[in-house]
Backbone as CSV, one residue per row, in Angstrom:
resi,resn,N_x,N_y,N_z,CA_x,CA_y,CA_z,C_x,C_y,C_z
1,MET,120.010,212.074,-10.935,121.569,211.519,-11.487,122.152,210.979,-10.686
2,VAL,122.493,210.013,-10.539,123.726,209.276,-9.478,125.118,209.154,-10.127
3,PHE,125.796,209.181,-9.555,127.102,208.811,-9.509,127.792,208.068,-9.027
4,ILE,128.614,207.184,-9.550,129.061,205.817,-8.952,130.701,206.080,-9.876
5,LEU,131.680,206.453,-9.188,132.847,206.205,-9.171,133.041,207.300,-10.210
6,GLY,132.783,207.989,-9.785,132.643,209.723,-11.231,131.879,209.558,-12.452
7,VAL,131.265,208.027,-12.964,130.473,207.939,-13.835,129.047,208.459,-13.428
8,ASN,128.421,209.242,-14.388,126.931,209.609,-14.308,125.959,208.459,-15.027
9,PHE,125.102,208.383,-14.047,123.917,207.103,-14.433,122.992,207.739,-14.521
10,PRO,122.180,208.080,-15.562,120.683,208.620,-15.745,119.710,207.591,-15.481
11,GLU,118.527,207.810,-15.767,117.206,206.595,-15.102,117.095,205.334,-15.880
12,ARG,118.449,204.634,-15.635,118.388,203.161,-16.363,118.247,202.243,-15.100
13,ASN,118.540,201.245,-15.743,118.310,200.218,-14.457,120.053,199.679,-13.947
14,LEU,120.188,198.967,-12.885,121.683,198.668,-12.461,122.158,197.855,-13.621
15,LYS,121.736,197.589,-14.707,122.298,196.536,-15.651,123.813,197.703,-16.129
16,SER,123.510,198.669,-15.547,124.597,200.342,-16.279,125.763,200.027,-15.564
17,LEU,125.566,198.675,-13.987,127.207,198.436,-13.550,127.988,197.657,-14.783
18,GLU,127.222,197.101,-15.710,128.061,196.198,-16.835,128.891,196.918,-17.568
19,SER,128.660,198.734,-17.894,128.985,199.313,-18.451,130.671,199.697,-18.226
20,PHE,131.097,198.939,-16.798,132.307,199.603,-16.348,133.041,198.237,-16.698
21,PHE,134.146,198.278,-17.655,135.035,197.361,-17.965,135.785,196.459,-16.903
22,GLY,135.550,195.262,-16.855,135.373,193.994,-16.288,134.497,193.674,-15.041
23,ILE,133.531,194.185,-15.551,132.089,193.915,-14.872,131.162,193.408,-15.273
24,GLY,131.032,192.009,-15.808,130.086,191.393,-17.050,128.548,191.344,-15.462
25,PRO,127.817,190.189,-16.187,126.112,189.603,-15.665,126.778,189.338,-14.161
26,ASN,127.724,188.463,-14.298,127.729,187.113,-12.928,128.125,188.317,-12.031
27,VAL,129.068,189.360,-11.961,129.770,190.311,-11.242,128.307,191.039,-10.446
28,SER,127.705,191.846,-11.512,126.669,192.674,-11.434,125.836,191.894,-10.858
29,ALA,125.370,190.935,-11.142,124.250,190.445,-10.202,125.011,189.898,-8.831
30,ARG,125.870,189.367,-8.613,126.449,188.854,-7.316,126.735,190.466,-6.361
31,LEU,127.159,191.339,-7.040,126.956,192.592,-6.347,125.505,193.237,-5.929
32,LEU,124.703,192.881,-6.652,123.360,192.964,-6.036,122.586,192.569,-5.201
33,ALA,123.133,191.159,-5.366,122.414,189.961,-4.308,123.213,190.429,-3.173
34,ARG,124.843,191.107,-2.917,125.306,191.109,-1.907,124.735,192.446,-0.866
35,PHE,123.924,193.572,-1.968,123.490,194.570,-1.571,122.162,194.753,-1.262
36,HIS,120.960,193.281,-1.256,119.802,193.043,-1.167,119.329,194.043,-2.122
37,ILE,119.538,194.457,-3.873,118.818,195.266,-4.383,118.804,194.837,-5.227
38,HIS,117.484,195.038,-5.817,116.580,194.401,-6.791,116.804,193.916,-8.111
39,PRO,117.308,193.349,-8.975,118.090,193.412,-10.391,117.325,194.704,-10.949
40,GLN,115.938,194.433,-11.194,115.254,195.019,-11.713,115.256,196.551,-11.527
41,ALA,115.483,197.090,-10.436,115.484,198.399,-9.688,116.108,199.563,-10.543
42,LYS,115.857,200.585,-10.526,116.353,201.836,-11.155,117.625,202.476,-10.395
43,VAL,118.734,202.742,-10.667,119.638,203.608,-10.223,119.023,204.870,-9.177
44,SER,117.777,205.354,-9.998,117.830,206.898,-9.435,116.874,206.376,-8.216
45,GLU,116.288,205.041,-8.320,115.423,204.634,-6.540,116.264,204.381,-5.375
46,LEU,117.206,203.899,-5.998,118.625,203.528,-5.021,118.617,204.976,-3.764
47,ALA,118.668,204.632,-2.455,118.971,205.012,-1.369,120.469,205.478,-1.525
48,ASN,120.874,206.913,-0.831,122.404,207.251,-0.893,122.914,206.002,-0.392
49,PRO,122.979,205.779,1.128,123.707,204.390,1.353,124.083,203.136,0.456
50,GLN,122.870,203.000,-0.433,123.033,201.784,-0.952,124.073,202.141,-2.363
51,VAL,124.165,203.432,-2.595,124.863,204.272,-3.847,126.417,204.088,-2.873
52,LEU,126.680,204.689,-1.670,127.700,204.637,-1.086,128.693,203.354,-0.988
53,ASP,127.661,202.321,-0.733,127.811,200.640,-1.290,128.684,199.978,-1.923
54,ILE,127.784,200.593,-2.997,128.300,200.056,-4.519,129.389,200.648,-5.088
55,THR,129.410,201.875,-4.521,130.786,202.568,-4.778,131.715,201.912,-4.059
56,ALA,131.751,201.967,-2.666,133.150,201.141,-2.134,133.254,199.905,-2.634
57,ALA,132.460,198.835,-3.005,132.829,197.329,-3.619,133.611,197.941,-4.391
58,LEU,132.751,198.409,-5.800,133.308,199.171,-6.912,135.056,199.662,-6.823
59,SER,135.175,200.492,-5.619,136.586,200.945,-5.714,137.508,199.616,-5.220
60,GLU,137.004,198.784,-4.325,138.021,197.617,-4.002,137.983,196.958,-5.407
61,MET,137.364,196.647,-5.921,137.725,195.489,-6.855,138.262,196.344,-8.144
62,LYS,139.292,195.609,-8.977,140.082,195.960,-10.209,139.223,196.007,-11.351
63,ILE,138.859,197.293,-12.045,138.324,197.247,-12.817,138.706,198.634,-13.922
64,GLU,138.084,198.912,-14.996,138.677,199.638,-16.187,139.851,199.853,-16.013
65,ASN,141.042,200.876,-16.245,142.259,201.180,-16.520,143.411,200.175,-15.646
66,ASP,142.893,199.911,-14.461,143.489,198.746,-13.468,143.972,197.854,-14.645
67,LEU,142.634,196.738,-14.843,142.499,195.713,-15.302,143.252,195.961,-16.937
68,ARG,142.592,196.905,-17.500,143.518,197.267,-19.106,145.073,196.857,-18.716
69,ARG,145.214,197.759,-17.686,146.538,197.954,-17.308,147.490,196.329,-17.200
70,GLN,146.404,195.488,-16.291,146.840,194.340,-16.014,146.759,193.467,-17.139
71,VAL,146.376,193.243,-18.027,145.769,192.453,-19.343,147.071,193.036,-20.215
72,LEU,147.449,194.121,-20.383,148.413,194.670,-21.315,149.470,193.936,-20.747
73,ASP,150.047,194.061,-19.373,151.298,193.653,-18.514,151.436,192.144,-19.155
74,ASN,150.362,191.406,-18.797,150.118,189.914,-18.818,150.892,189.744,-20.514
75,ILE,150.356,190.433,-21.559,150.561,189.862,-22.801,152.322,190.215,-22.660
76,LYS,152.481,191.684,-22.555,153.637,192.102,-22.582,154.588,191.171,-21.599
77,ARG,154.698,190.050,-20.809,155.384,189.620,-19.745,155.265,188.279,-20.885
78,LEU,154.065,187.551,-21.595,154.370,186.522,-22.710,155.134,186.721,-23.767
79,ARG,154.952,187.974,-24.622,155.904,188.340,-25.358,157.391,188.230,-25.164
80,ASP,157.680,188.826,-24.105,159.059,188.849,-23.467,159.827,187.633,-23.008
81,THR,158.947,186.854,-22.339,159.375,185.487,-22.274,159.691,184.208,-23.430
82,GLY,158.736,185.024,-24.519,158.904,184.183,-25.889,158.257,182.800,-25.564
83,THR,156.916,183.148,-25.022,155.983,181.684,-25.418,155.063,181.574,-26.693
84,TYR,154.717,180.685,-26.853,154.107,180.523,-27.877,152.813,181.173,-27.774
85,ARG,152.315,181.615,-26.955,150.971,182.507,-26.878,151.728,184.023,-26.812
86,GLY,152.723,183.950,-26.441,153.211,185.667,-26.428,153.619,185.857,-28.011
87,ARG,154.031,184.592,-28.753,154.573,184.733,-30.252,153.129,184.875,-30.931
88,ARG,152.027,184.224,-30.653,150.744,184.094,-31.487,150.505,185.858,-31.477
89,HIS,150.640,186.672,-30.222,150.064,187.816,-29.955,151.031,188.982,-30.672
90,ALA,152.188,188.722,-30.684,152.840,189.558,-31.514,152.655,189.571,-32.684
91,LEU,152.190,188.384,-33.546,151.819,188.287,-34.760,150.665,188.255,-34.817
92,GLY,149.184,188.686,-34.525,148.126,189.126,-34.153,147.100,188.150,-34.399
93,LEU,147.542,186.682,-34.131,147.074,185.278,-34.539,146.187,185.229,-33.280
94,PRO,145.346,183.920,-33.733,144.406,183.864,-32.892,145.480,182.793,-31.503
95,VAL,145.173,183.029,-30.476,145.820,182.400,-29.564,145.475,181.451,-29.012
96,ARG,144.396,180.682,-28.927,143.498,180.068,-27.745,143.113,178.771,-28.453
97,GLY,144.258,178.341,-29.766,143.941,176.936,-30.709,143.047,177.208,-31.493
98,GLN,142.167,178.362,-32.072,141.502,178.257,-32.931,142.354,178.227,-34.272
99,ASN,140.940,177.531,-35.441,142.155,177.305,-36.258,142.142,178.732,-37.337
100,THR,142.590,178.465,-38.277,143.630,179.770,-39.097,142.879,179.773,-40.000
101,ARG,142.426,178.760,-41.115,142.103,178.405,-42.299,140.506,179.117,-42.506
102,ASN,140.517,180.072,-43.467,139.586,180.647,-43.784,139.216,181.356,-42.582
103,GLN,140.043,181.931,-41.778,139.486,182.856,-40.678,140.369,183.813,-40.186
104,ILE,141.757,183.786,-40.929,142.916,184.684,-40.333,142.471,185.966,-40.482
105,LYS,141.694,186.751,-41.528,141.425,188.037,-41.430,140.573,188.268,-39.916
106,THR,139.418,187.578,-40.128,138.730,187.910,-38.943,139.691,187.780,-37.258
107,ALA,140.393,186.709,-37.464,141.340,186.618,-36.113,142.061,187.753,-35.987
108,VAL,142.915,188.044,-37.285,143.505,189.165,-36.839,142.819,190.331,-36.355
109,ARG,141.885,190.859,-36.916,141.106,192.237,-36.424,140.298,191.938,-34.967
110,LYS,140.119,190.826,-34.794,139.774,190.517,-33.299,141.003,190.620,-32.189
111,ASN,141.726,190.092,-32.731,142.959,190.331,-32.380,143.503,191.583,-31.255
112,GLN,143.389,192.283,-32.786,143.665,193.790,-32.388,142.786,194.540,-32.050
113,VAL,141.584,194.475,-31.900,140.588,195.120,-31.330,140.823,194.754,-29.725
114,GLU,141.019,193.970,-29.124,141.282,193.853,-28.142,142.708,194.229,-27.241
115,ARG,143.472,194.113,-28.198,144.912,194.085,-27.710,144.946,195.967,-27.672
116,ARG,144.664,196.360,-28.749,145.215,197.818,-28.815,144.486,198.935,-28.329
117,LEU,144.621,199.562,-26.938,144.000,200.347,-26.190,144.269,201.600,-26.086
């Protein structure tokens, strides 16, 4: 069992880095390439210095609660300034120019899931 940033990772591959909020496939691949780790390597096969390097790199990045807080602050700023995007967020409507015809229920549901943490 390996601990990275206080999260316990069992015998899975390093795709488990993507379980952190804010780390996708591209960032994960860049981290693995930076520390010369094969993408198919298991977490249990990593040496202790490699785990410490990954942990140090992740601690420098803005992930999990810090990133969630930043996203919510950005949305709050848009609402407070009264921009078009802020009003769309407040109403729970699509923000990025999608049509609302026949899709309003899906759009509202998706907006609620993403914004209410």
